[in-house]
Every structure is written in structure tokens, then in C-alpha cells.
C-alpha positions as CSV (number, residue, x, y, z in Angstrom):
1,X,26.9,-0.8,21.6
2,X,29.4,-3.1,21.4
3,X,29.3,-5.8,18.3
4,X,28.3,-9.5,19.1
5,X,27.6,-11.5,15.6
6,X,26.3,-14.2,17.5
7,X,23.8,-12.6,19.8
8,X,20.9,-14.6,20.0
9,X,18.7,-12.8,22.8
10,X,16.0,-11.4,20.7
11,X,17.0,-7.8,21.2
12,X,19.0,-5.1,19.6
13,X,22.2,-5.8,21.5
14,X,24.8,-7.2,19.3
15,X,22.6,-6.2,16.1
16,X,23.7,-2.5,16.1
17,X,27.3,-2.0,14.9
18,X,29.5,0.7,15.8
19,X,32.6,-0.9,14.4
20,X,33.8,-2.3,11.0
21,X,35.3,-5.5,12.3
22,X,34.3,-8.3,9.8
23,X,31.8,-10.8,11.4
24,X,32.7,-14.4,12.0
25,X,29.2,-15.4,10.5
26,X,27.1,-14.2,7.9
27,X,24.0,-11.9,9.0
28,X,20.8,-12.3,7.3
29,X,18.4,-9.2,7.7
30,X,14.8,-10.1,7.3
31,X,12.5,-7.1,6.7
32,X,9.3,-7.7,8.0
33,X,7.9,-10.2,10.3
34,X,4.6,-10.9,8.4
35,X,3.9,-14.4,6.8
36,X,7.2,-14.2,4.4
37,X,9.4,-12.8,7.3
38,X,8.4,-15.2,9.8
39,X,8.6,-18.1,7.7
40,X,11.9,-17.2,6.0
41,X,13.4,-16.9,9.5
42,X,11.9,-19.9,10.7
43,X,13.1,-22.0,7.9
44,X,16.7,-20.5,8.0
45,X,17.1,-21.2,11.5
46,X,16.0,-24.7,11.1
47,X,18.3,-25.3,8.5
48,X,21.4,-23.2,9.4
49,X,23.2,-23.3,13.1
50,X,23.9,-20.1,14.9
51,X,27.8,-20.6,13.6
52,X,26.4,-20.8,9.9
53,X,24.3,-17.8,9.9
54,X,23.1,-15.0,12.3
55,X,19.3,-14.2,11.4
56,X,17.8,-10.7,12.3
57,X,14.0,-10.0,11.6
58,X,12.6,-6.2,11.7
59,X,9.1,-5.3,12.2
60,X,7.2,-2.5,13.8
61,X,4.9,-5.0,15.5
62,X,6.0,-7.8,17.8
63,X,4.2,-10.5,16.1
64,X,2.9,-11.5,12.8
65,X,-0.9,-11.5,12.0
66,X,-2.5,-14.1,9.9
67,X,-4.7,-12.0,7.5
68,X,-7.1,-14.6,6.3
69,X,-8.5,-14.8,10.1
70,X,-9.1,-11.0,10.2
71,X,-12.8,-11.2,9.5
72,X,-13.3,-13.8,11.9
73,X,-11.7,-12.1,14.4
74,X,-13.5,-8.6,13.7
75,X,-16.8,-10.6,14.1
76,X,-15.7,-12.6,17.3
77,X,-15.5,-15.8,16.2
78,X,-11.7,-15.9,17.0
79,X,-10.1,-14.1,19.7
80,X,-7.8,-11.4,18.6
81,X,-4.7,-12.6,20.5
82,X,-5.2,-16.0,18.7
83,X,-4.9,-14.5,15.0
84,X,-1.3,-13.3,15.9
85,X,1.9,-15.4,16.6
86,X,4.1,-13.3,18.7
87,X,7.8,-13.1,17.3
88,X,9.5,-14.0,20.4
89,X,7.8,-17.3,20.7
90,X,7.6,-18.3,17.1
91,X,11.0,-17.3,16.3
92,X,13.4,-19.0,18.9
93,X,17.1,-18.2,18.2
94,X,16.3,-15.2,15.9
95,X,17.0,-11.6,16.8
96,X,13.8,-9.8,16.7
97,X,14.4,-5.8,16.3
98,X,11.0,-3.9,16.8
99,X,11.0,-0.7,14.5
100,X,10.1,0.4,11.3
101,X,12.2,0.1,8.1
102,X,12.7,3.6,6.8
103,X,15.5,3.2,4.2
104,X,17.4,0.5,2.5
105,X,20.8,1.1,0.9
106,X,21.5,-2.3,-0.6
107,X,24.6,-0.9,-2.3
108,X,26.3,-0.3,1.4
109,X,24.2,-3.3,2.8
110,X,22.6,-1.3,5.5
111,X,19.3,-0.7,6.7
112,X,18.0,2.3,8.8
113,X,15.4,1.7,11.4
114,X,13.3,3.8,13.2
115,X,12.3,2.3,16.9
116,X,9.3,3.3,18.5
117,X,11.3,5.6,21.0
118,X,15.0,6.7,20.6
119,X,17.1,7.8,17.4
120,X,17.0,5.6,14.1
121,X,19.7,3.6,13.7
122,X,21.6,1.4,11.1
123,X,22.1,-2.4,10.9
124,X,24.5,-4.1,8.2
125,X,24.1,-7.2,6.7
126,X,25.4,-9.9,4.3
127,X,22.0,-11.1,2.8
128,X,19.0,-9.1,3.0
129,X,15.4,-10.7,2.6
130,X,12.7,-8.2,1.9
131,X,9.0,-9.4,3.3
132,X,7.7,-5.8,3.9
133,X,4.4,-6.7,2.7
134,X,1.7,-4.1,1.8
135,X,-0.3,-1.4,3.1
136,X,-3.9,-0.4,2.4
137,X,-4.1,1.5,-1.1
138,X,-6.3,4.8,-0.6
139,X,-7.2,7.5,-3.0
140,X,-7.6,11.3,-2.4
141,X,-11.4,11.2,-1.9
142,X,-12.8,14.1,0.2
143,X,-13.5,12.8,3.9
144,X,-12.0,9.4,3.5
145,X,-9.0,9.8,5.7
146,X,-11.2,11.7,8.1
147,X,-14.0,9.2,8.6
148,X,-12.8,5.5,7.2
149,X,-11.0,2.9,8.6
150,X,-9.2,0.0,7.0
151,X,-9.2,-4.0,7.5
152,X,-5.3,-4.8,7.2
153,X,-4.5,-5.3,10.7
154,X,-5.8,-7.0,13.9
155,X,-6.0,-3.5,15.7
156,X,-8.2,-2.3,12.8
157,X,-10.5,-5.4,12.8
158,X,-11.3,-5.3,16.4
159,X,-11.7,-1.5,16.2
160,X,-14.5,-2.1,13.4
161,X,-16.2,-4.9,15.6
162,X,-16.3,-2.5,18.4
163,X,-17.5,0.5,16.6
164,X,-20.3,-1.7,14.9
165,X,-21.4,-3.0,18.5
166,X,-21.1,0.6,20.0
167,X,-23.5,1.9,17.2
168,X,-26.2,-1.0,18.2
169,X,-25.7,0.2,21.5
170,X,-26.1,4.0,21.0
171,X,-28.8,3.4,18.6
172,X,-31.1,1.4,20.8
173,X,-31.4,4.3,23.1
174,X,-31.8,7.2,20.4
175,X,-35.3,8.2,19.2
176,X,-34.1,10.7,16.5
177,X,-35.0,8.4,13.3
178,X,-32.6,10.2,11.1
179,X,-29.9,9.6,13.7
180,X,-30.8,6.0,13.9
181,X,-30.4,5.1,10.3
182,X,-27.1,7.0,9.9
183,X,-25.8,4.8,12.9
184,X,-27.2,1.6,11.7
185,X,-25.9,2.2,8.2
186,X,-22.6,0.4,7.6
187,X,-20.5,1.0,4.2
188,X,-17.7,-1.4,2.8
189,X,-15.4,-0.1,-0.2
190,X,-13.9,-2.7,-2.2
191,X,-15.3,-6.3,-3.0
192,X,-12.5,-8.3,-3.4
193,X,-11.6,-11.5,-0.7
194,X,-10.8,-8.8,2.1
195,X,-14.0,-6.5,1.8
196,X,-16.6,-9.4,0.9
197,X,-15.3,-11.7,3.9
198,X,-15.2,-8.5,6.2
199,X,-18.7,-7.6,5.1
200,X,-20.2,-10.7,5.5
201,X,-18.8,-11.6,8.7
202,X,-19.5,-8.2,10.4
203,X,-23.1,-8.4,9.0
204,X,-23.6,-11.9,10.4
205,X,-22.3,-10.7,13.7
206,X,-24.5,-7.4,13.8
207,X,-27.8,-9.2,12.9
208,X,-27.1,-11.8,15.6
209,X,-26.6,-9.2,17.9
210,X,-30.0,-7.5,17.4
211,X,-31.5,-10.4,19.5
212,X,-30.2,-8.5,22.6
213,X,-31.8,-5.1,21.8
214,X,-35.6,-5.3,21.7
215,X,-35.9,-1.6,20.0
216,X,-33.6,-2.6,17.0
217,X,-34.7,-5.3,14.5
218,X,-32.6,-7.0,11.9
219,X,-34.1,-5.1,9.1
220,X,-33.0,-1.9,10.9
221,X,-29.6,-2.6,9.7
222,X,-28.4,-1.2,6.3
223,X,-25.3,-2.7,4.7
224,X,-23.9,-1.6,1.9
225,X,-20.9,-2.5,-0.5
226,X,-19.4,-0.3,-3.2
227,X,-17.4,-1.8,-5.7
228,X,-15.7,-0.4,-8.9
229,X,-16.1,-3.7,-10.9
230,X,-18.8,-5.2,-12.2
231,X,-18.5,-7.9,-10.0
232,X,-17.4,-9.3,-6.5
233,X,-15.0,-11.8,-5.4
234,X,-12.7,-11.6,-8.9
235,X,-10.4,-14.8,-7.1
236,X,-13.0,-17.3,-7.7
237,X,-14.9,-18.2,-11.2
238,X,-17.6,-15.7,-12.2
239,X,-20.3,-18.2,-11.5
240,X,-19.3,-18.9,-8.0
241,X,-18.8,-14.8,-7.6
242,X,-22.4,-14.2,-8.6
243,X,-24.0,-17.2,-6.6
244,X,-22.0,-15.5,-3.8
245,X,-23.5,-12.1,-4.7
246,X,-27.0,-13.5,-4.8
247,X,-26.9,-15.1,-1.3
248,X,-25.6,-11.9,0.0
249,X,-28.1,-9.9,-1.5
250,X,-31.0,-12.6,0.1
251,X,-29.5,-11.6,3.4
252,X,-30.5,-7.6,2.7
253,X,-27.1,-6.3,1.8
254,X,-27.0,-3.7,-0.7
255,X,-24.7,-3.8,-3.5
256,X,-23.1,-1.1,-5.8
257,X,-21.5,-2.4,-8.8
258,X,-19.3,-0.5,-11.2
259,X,-19.6,2.3,-8.8
260,X,-17.0,4.5,-7.2
261,X,-16.9,6.4,-4.0
262,X,-16.8,10.2,-4.7
263,X,-16.8,11.6,-1.2
264,X,-17.8,11.0,2.3
265,X,-17.5,14.3,4.0
266,X,-19.0,14.2,7.5
267,X,-20.4,10.5,6.8
268,X,-22.4,11.8,4.0
269,X,-21.5,9.2,1.2
270,X,-21.8,10.4,-2.7
271,X,-21.1,7.9,-5.2
272,X,-20.2,8.1,-9.0
273,X,-23.5,7.0,-10.1
274,X,-25.3,9.6,-7.9
275,X,-26.4,7.7,-4.8
276,X,-26.3,9.5,-1.5
277,X,-26.6,8.4,2.0
278,X,-25.3,9.2,5.4
279,X,-23.3,6.8,7.5
280,X,-21.0,6.6,10.7
281,X,-19.2,3.6,9.5
282,X,-17.0,3.5,6.3
283,X,-14.7,0.4,6.4
284,X,-12.1,0.8,3.4
285,X,-10.8,-2.2,1.9
286,X,-10.5,-1.5,-1.9
287,X,-6.7,-2.9,-2.4
288,X,-3.4,-2.9,-1.2
289,X,-0.1,-1.7,-2.6
290,X,3.5,-2.6,-1.8
291,X,5.2,-0.9,0.9
292,X,6.3,2.4,0.1
293,X,9.5,2.6,1.5
294,X,10.7,0.2,-1.2
295,X,10.2,2.7,-4.0
296,X,10.4,5.7,-1.7
297,X,13.7,4.9,0.2
298,X,15.6,2.1,-1.1
299,X,18.1,1.7,-4.1
300,X,16.6,-1.8,-5.0
301,X,14.9,-2.2,-8.6
302,X,11.2,-1.8,-8.5
303,X,8.3,-2.2,-11.0
304,X,5.8,0.3,-11.8
305,X,3.7,-0.8,-9.0
306,X,6.4,-0.1,-6.6
307,X,7.2,-3.7,-6.0
308,X,10.6,-5.3,-5.8
309,X,11.5,-7.0,-9.1
310,X,12.5,-10.5,-8.7
311,X,13.5,-13.8,-10.7
312,X,11.6,-17.0,-10.3
313,X,14.1,-17.9,-7.8
314,X,13.2,-15.0,-5.6
315,X,16.3,-13.3,-6.1
316,X,16.1,-9.7,-6.5
317,X,16.8,-8.7,-10.2
318,X,16.4,-5.8,-12.6
319,X,13.8,-5.7,-15.4
320,X,16.5,-6.8,-17.8
321,X,17.2,-9.9,-15.7
322,X,20.4,-8.9,-13.8
323,X,20.8,-10.5,-10.5
324,X,21.4,-8.1,-7.5
325,X,23.7,-10.0,-5.2
326,X,22.6,-10.9,-1.6
327,X,19.0,-9.8,-2.1
328,X,15.9,-11.9,-2.1
329,X,12.1,-10.7,-1.7
330,X,8.6,-12.3,-1.7
331,X,4.9,-11.7,-0.8
332,X,3.1,-8.6,-1.4
333,X,6.0,-6.3,-2.0
334,X,7.3,-8.3,-4.8
335,X,6.7,-9.0,-8.3
336,X,7.1,-12.8,-8.3
337,X,6.6,-14.2,-11.9
338,X,3.9,-17.1,-12.1
339,X,5.6,-19.5,-13.9
340,X,2.3,-21.6,-14.4
341,X,0.6,-18.5,-15.9
342,X,3.3,-17.2,-18.4
343,X,3.3,-13.2,-18.3
344,X,1.4,-12.7,-14.9
345,X,2.5,-12.6,-11.3
346,X,1.8,-14.5,-8.2
347,X,-1.3,-13.3,-6.3
348,X,-0.8,-11.4,-3.1
349,X,-2.3,-13.9,-0.9
350,X,-1.1,-16.1,2.1
351,X,-1.0,-19.2,0.3
352,X,1.8,-17.9,-2.1
353,X,3.5,-15.8,0.5
354,X,3.9,-18.8,2.8
355,X,5.1,-21.1,0.1
356,X,7.4,-18.4,-1.5
357,X,8.8,-18.0,2.1
358,X,9.9,-21.6,2.4
359,X,11.3,-21.7,-1.3
360,X,13.1,-18.5,-0.5
361,X,15.1,-19.8,2.7
362,X,15.6,-23.1,0.8
363,X,17.3,-21.0,-2.2
364,X,19.1,-18.7,0.1
365,X,20.7,-22.0,2.0
366,X,21.6,-23.5,-1.2
367,X,23.7,-20.3,-2.3
368,X,25.5,-20.1,1.0
369,X,26.5,-23.8,0.3
370,X,27.5,-23.0,-3.2
371,X,24.3,-24.8,-4.9
372,X,21.9,-23.6,-7.3
373,X,18.7,-22.0,-6.3
374,X,15.3,-23.6,-7.5
375,X,12.4,-21.5,-9.3
376,X,9.4,-21.1,-7.2
377,X,6.4,-22.7,-8.8
378,X,3.1,-23.4,-7.1
379,X,-0.2,-24.5,-8.4
380,X,-2.9,-23.0,-6.3
381,X,-4.7,-25.8,-4.3
382,X,-7.8,-23.4,-4.8
383,X,-9.6,-20.4,-3.0
384,X,-11.6,-20.6,-0.2
385,X,-13.9,-17.5,1.5
386,X,-16.1,-17.2,4.6
387,X,-19.4,-15.6,4.0
388,X,-20.7,-15.7,7.8
389,X,-21.0,-18.4,10.1
390,X,-21.9,-21.6,8.4
391,X,-21.6,-20.0,5.2
392,X,-19.0,-20.0,2.6
393,X,-18.1,-20.5,-1.1
394,X,-14.7,-22.3,-2.2
395,X,-13.1,-23.8,-5.3
396,X,-10.7,-26.4,-4.8
397,X,-8.3,-28.1,-7.2
398,X,-9.8,-26.4,-10.4
399,X,-12.8,-29.0,-10.3
400,X,-14.4,-29.1,-6.7
401,X,-16.9,-26.3,-6.2
402,X,-18.4,-26.0,-2.6
403,X,-21.2,-23.5,-1.4
404,X,-22.5,-23.0,2.0
405,X,-21.7,-25.1,5.2
406,X,-19.0,-27.5,3.1
407,X,-17.3,-24.6,1.8
408,X,-17.2,-22.7,5.3
409,X,-15.7,-25.8,6.8
410,X,-13.2,-25.9,3.9
411,X,-12.2,-22.4,4.7
412,X,-11.9,-22.9,8.5
413,X,-9.8,-26.4,8.1
414,X,-7.5,-25.0,5.5
415,X,-6.6,-21.7,7.4
416,X,-6.2,-23.3,10.8
417,X,-3.8,-25.9,9.3
418,X,-1.8,-22.8,7.9
419,X,-1.9,-20.8,11.2
420,X,1.8,-21.1,12.4
421,X,2.5,-22.6,16.0
422,X,0.6,-25.4,17.4
423,X,-0.3,-23.1,20.3
424,X,-2.4,-20.9,17.9
425,X,-3.9,-23.6,16.1
426,X,-5.3,-25.3,19.5
427,X,-6.6,-22.0,20.8
428,X,-8.4,-21.3,17.7
429,X,-10.0,-24.8,17.6
430,X,-11.0,-24.3,21.6
431,X,-12.4,-21.1,20.8
432,X,-14.5,-22.4,17.8
433,X,-15.8,-25.2,20.2
434,X,-16.7,-22.8,23.1
435,X,-18.8,-20.6,20.4
436,X,-20.6,-23.7,19.0
437,X,-22.0,-24.7,22.6
438,X,-22.4,-21.1,24.1
439,X,-22.9,-19.0,21.1
440,X,-21.2,-15.6,20.1
441,X,-20.1,-13.4,22.8
442,X,-21.4,-10.1,21.6
443,X,-20.2,-6.9,23.7
444,X,-18.4,-3.6,22.8
445,X,-15.2,-2.7,24.2
446,X,-14.4,0.5,22.7
447,X,-13.2,2.3,25.6
448,X,-10.2,-0.1,25.1
449,X,-9.1,2.2,22.2
450,X,-8.6,5.3,24.5
451,X,-8.7,3.9,27.9
452,X,-7.6,7.0,29.5
453,X,-10.5,9.2,27.9
454,X,-12.7,9.0,31.1
455,X,-9.6,9.6,33.6
456,X,-8.7,12.8,31.6
457,X,-12.4,13.7,31.7
458,X,-12.2,13.5,35.5
459,X,-9.1,15.1,36.2
460,X,-9.2,18.5,37.6
461,X,-6.5,20.6,35.3
462,X,-4.2,22.8,37.2
463,X,-5.0,26.4,38.2
464,X,-2.7,29.2,36.5
465,X,0.4,30.2,38.6
466,X,-0.9,33.7,38.9
467,X,-4.4,32.2,40.4
468,X,-2.3,30.2,43.1
469,X,-0.3,33.4,44.1
470,X,-3.6,35.2,44.4
471,X,-5.1,32.5,46.5
472,X,-2.1,32.3,48.7
473,X,-2.3,35.9,49.4
474,X,-6.0,35.9,50.4
475,X,-5.2,33.0,52.9
476,X,-2.4,34.7,54.3
477,X,-4.7,38.0,54.4
478,X,-7.3,36.0,56.2
479,X,-5.0,34.6,58.8
480,X,-3.6,38.0,59.7
481,X,-6.9,39.4,60.0
482,X,-8.2,36.6,62.4
483,X,-4.9,37.1,64.6
């Protein structure tokens, strides 16, 4: 494939190199198209012309997912398409490569990319930005891989929604009491922000949906949360976390704190405290870990948790503080020092990821112009969490504490403003207005996950070759006999 350093057609053309001819402009390769990658690339493109830098973003998905809206997407409050920002729409003037990063060789300034189809290939660069984010942190629990689903991306959120509504559909026509109880038992593991918001939104949606099922009462639904710590929502103060816990208990949600999932083979849940029950829904939200390719297939320095070690300037550095030239990192996959809380690191949330991305881009531009980078420092404006429609909890600016509808409004207002592109902001707002006027849209489209299933079942399998020969011989014999 010929080299073209100024390629801007959003394709692999001109990015994959086959020659060692020096580039006319420096190339910045951004690994990951999530919050960090998208905002870094947008800001770099805004500050640097095409003759000043070529920018390449690599991600296996063609869009960025705004994770804070996943619970609302799972509950149907937001259309799934509106919680993602398509790269080719949001990254004008930036080359986008759709593929998985499988190796990073910073010593050679090359990354290896595995596309969905075709052989792996290498892309060289002058400057590297690592924003590969995180993946679900799972444990070797019997039955977990076979029976659970995560809540880390939009595909999983919509699959959970469809599955929960499908269980209501099936249970409404099932008369076996034990089967009904299993179908209508929904288990969530992990009581952090992701788990509590997912549980609260899905529970709120499911109980609302029961009004369409004459044979199912809201009290027939059993929602269970299993959490290893002694409290939920560790991101908020203990009194606010306790308030949220009590409010959710009033809704009939069952909590098992200081408890671990021991087994879930065939949907039979066994906990460390001896609690046992059957369920057909297990949602795993018990934490995340840095993308494993950083630790397993790169030469960048990492800490014991597999995160890239960086200085407060977001430059990659060894634990001794030695800067690794031309390498930058931010977000969930980076151990970014929290200068306002010495000795700790910035939490892996969207608020920090977006601000880190903007600071990283500014610092990279500064170094290209021979200027000094600035340390990242951000005092959190607070935390907001949705606990279902018109329900929420929020702590803002360290002293404003909101509960109920006001906190819910703060959650929606903050995150819709943080959603990239005006197009998506408007779509989300219109969707909320439509839901307010016409109510929730409650329908399961579970067949979307395997649309060819019905066609496969209806298809007639080809006959064995020997059987075809025998049928032809019988047909020929019949014709000869008639003749």
C-alpha cells in the first residue's frame, strides 16, 4: 500500500507504510477511540493543521460510547444510537483505522493492528497517545463466563434490556412456579456507580413494564445486588451512600453486602455467606482493569495494576520518573497522579478522562512547538448518579447535596452537556421530551442479537451426496420402466 503522509480520507490508505521514506509531517497515533482518544484527536486537529501533524485513531469499534449514559440506554430512556458518537462524524480530518491493537513496540515506534478481516499490519508513528481504556475485571468463578453478561458497552446494555423484557414475556405465559421465580430473579454483582445505576434503571424499567402483563405483579420481580464491600456507591460520602441504599431497599431491591459470588453454574447462585437461589439473569459490574494489551504486549512501563505509568503532565514515565520520549497516556488505562490528593491517582471516570484528554492534547501541541507541558490538575465538581426515573443522588462542589428529582436533573444536565457533538445532545433531549409526553417504550427485540436464527431453523439442510446419487438412479429407473 503506498505511503501518503497527508492522507485524510478516514481510511487505512496512506497510514500503513511499506517504505522507510521519512514523513513530511509528524504522525500522532492515538490508540483507542473512547473518551480520551476522541477528545485528544479532536483537540489536536483543532490546534494543528494537516501540514503540522497527521492524526490517526485506532479502535475496534467505529464509535465512542459515552459510558455514563449506558444505564439509561439499558432502561430505554435514551436510544442506543444516541449514546455513541460515530468516529467518522466526530473526527473530521482525522484518519480512523478500525481494528484491535494487539502489540505496541514503542522502541521501534510501531503498533500492530488486527482488523476484523484480513491479516495484521503495522503502523509507525512519531508520537503515541495511549487511551485504550479498560475492560471488565472478572474472576475465575464457576459458571460466570457461561451465564453472566457485562455492562461495559452499549451492546451489553441493550442485550440486558432485551433479556430482562424477554424474561417478562416468557414468564407471563409460564405456569411452573419455580421456573417463573427463576425467570423473574435478576442479579447484579458489584455495587459501584456502574452497578448501582444499571440495577436501579433496569429495576425501574421492569417494574414499570409489569403494567402491561396482567399475570405479573411488580412484587413478583426479585432484584438482587451482591457487593463485596460493606457499602454501595463508594464514590459518594457514606451518609449519601446509605441514603441511596435505604431508598433502593424501599423499592424491594435485595442487598447482600460484605458478600462475594462463589458460584453461578447453570444459574444457581451461591454466595460466600451461604445464600443460594436460581436466576436467569446475572449482570457483572464488579470493577474494571486496564486494557491487558498494555501489560501483556507492549514495552511501555506499567504499574502493578497493569496501567501505564505517567507523570502529571500525562507523559509516559518509568516509576523512577524518567520520561519516555514521545509517549503519552490518560484515562482508565493510565495511572495519572492526583495532585490534589497526594499519593492517590485520578479515578477512572468520564469527568477526569475528558479533562485529561484536553490537557494531554495541549501538552503534546506545546512540546511540538518547543514549549513546556503543564501538569494535569482538576478538582472534581462532584458526583451524580441516577437511581431510576426521577430518582438520583448527587454531591456537587463538596457542599451541595441533592437527593431525588433534583439530583436526577443534575445527573441528566451534567452528562448531556458532556456528550460530544451537538447532534447527539439534541437527539438525547428530544428523546427525553418524547418519553416524558408519551411514556416509556417497553418492547423486547431480543432477536436482534441473532437475526438469522429463525432463517437457519427454517432452512432445509442439503442432502448427502450419496443420497442424491441414489435418488437420481431411482428416478432414471422409474422413467425407463414407464418407457
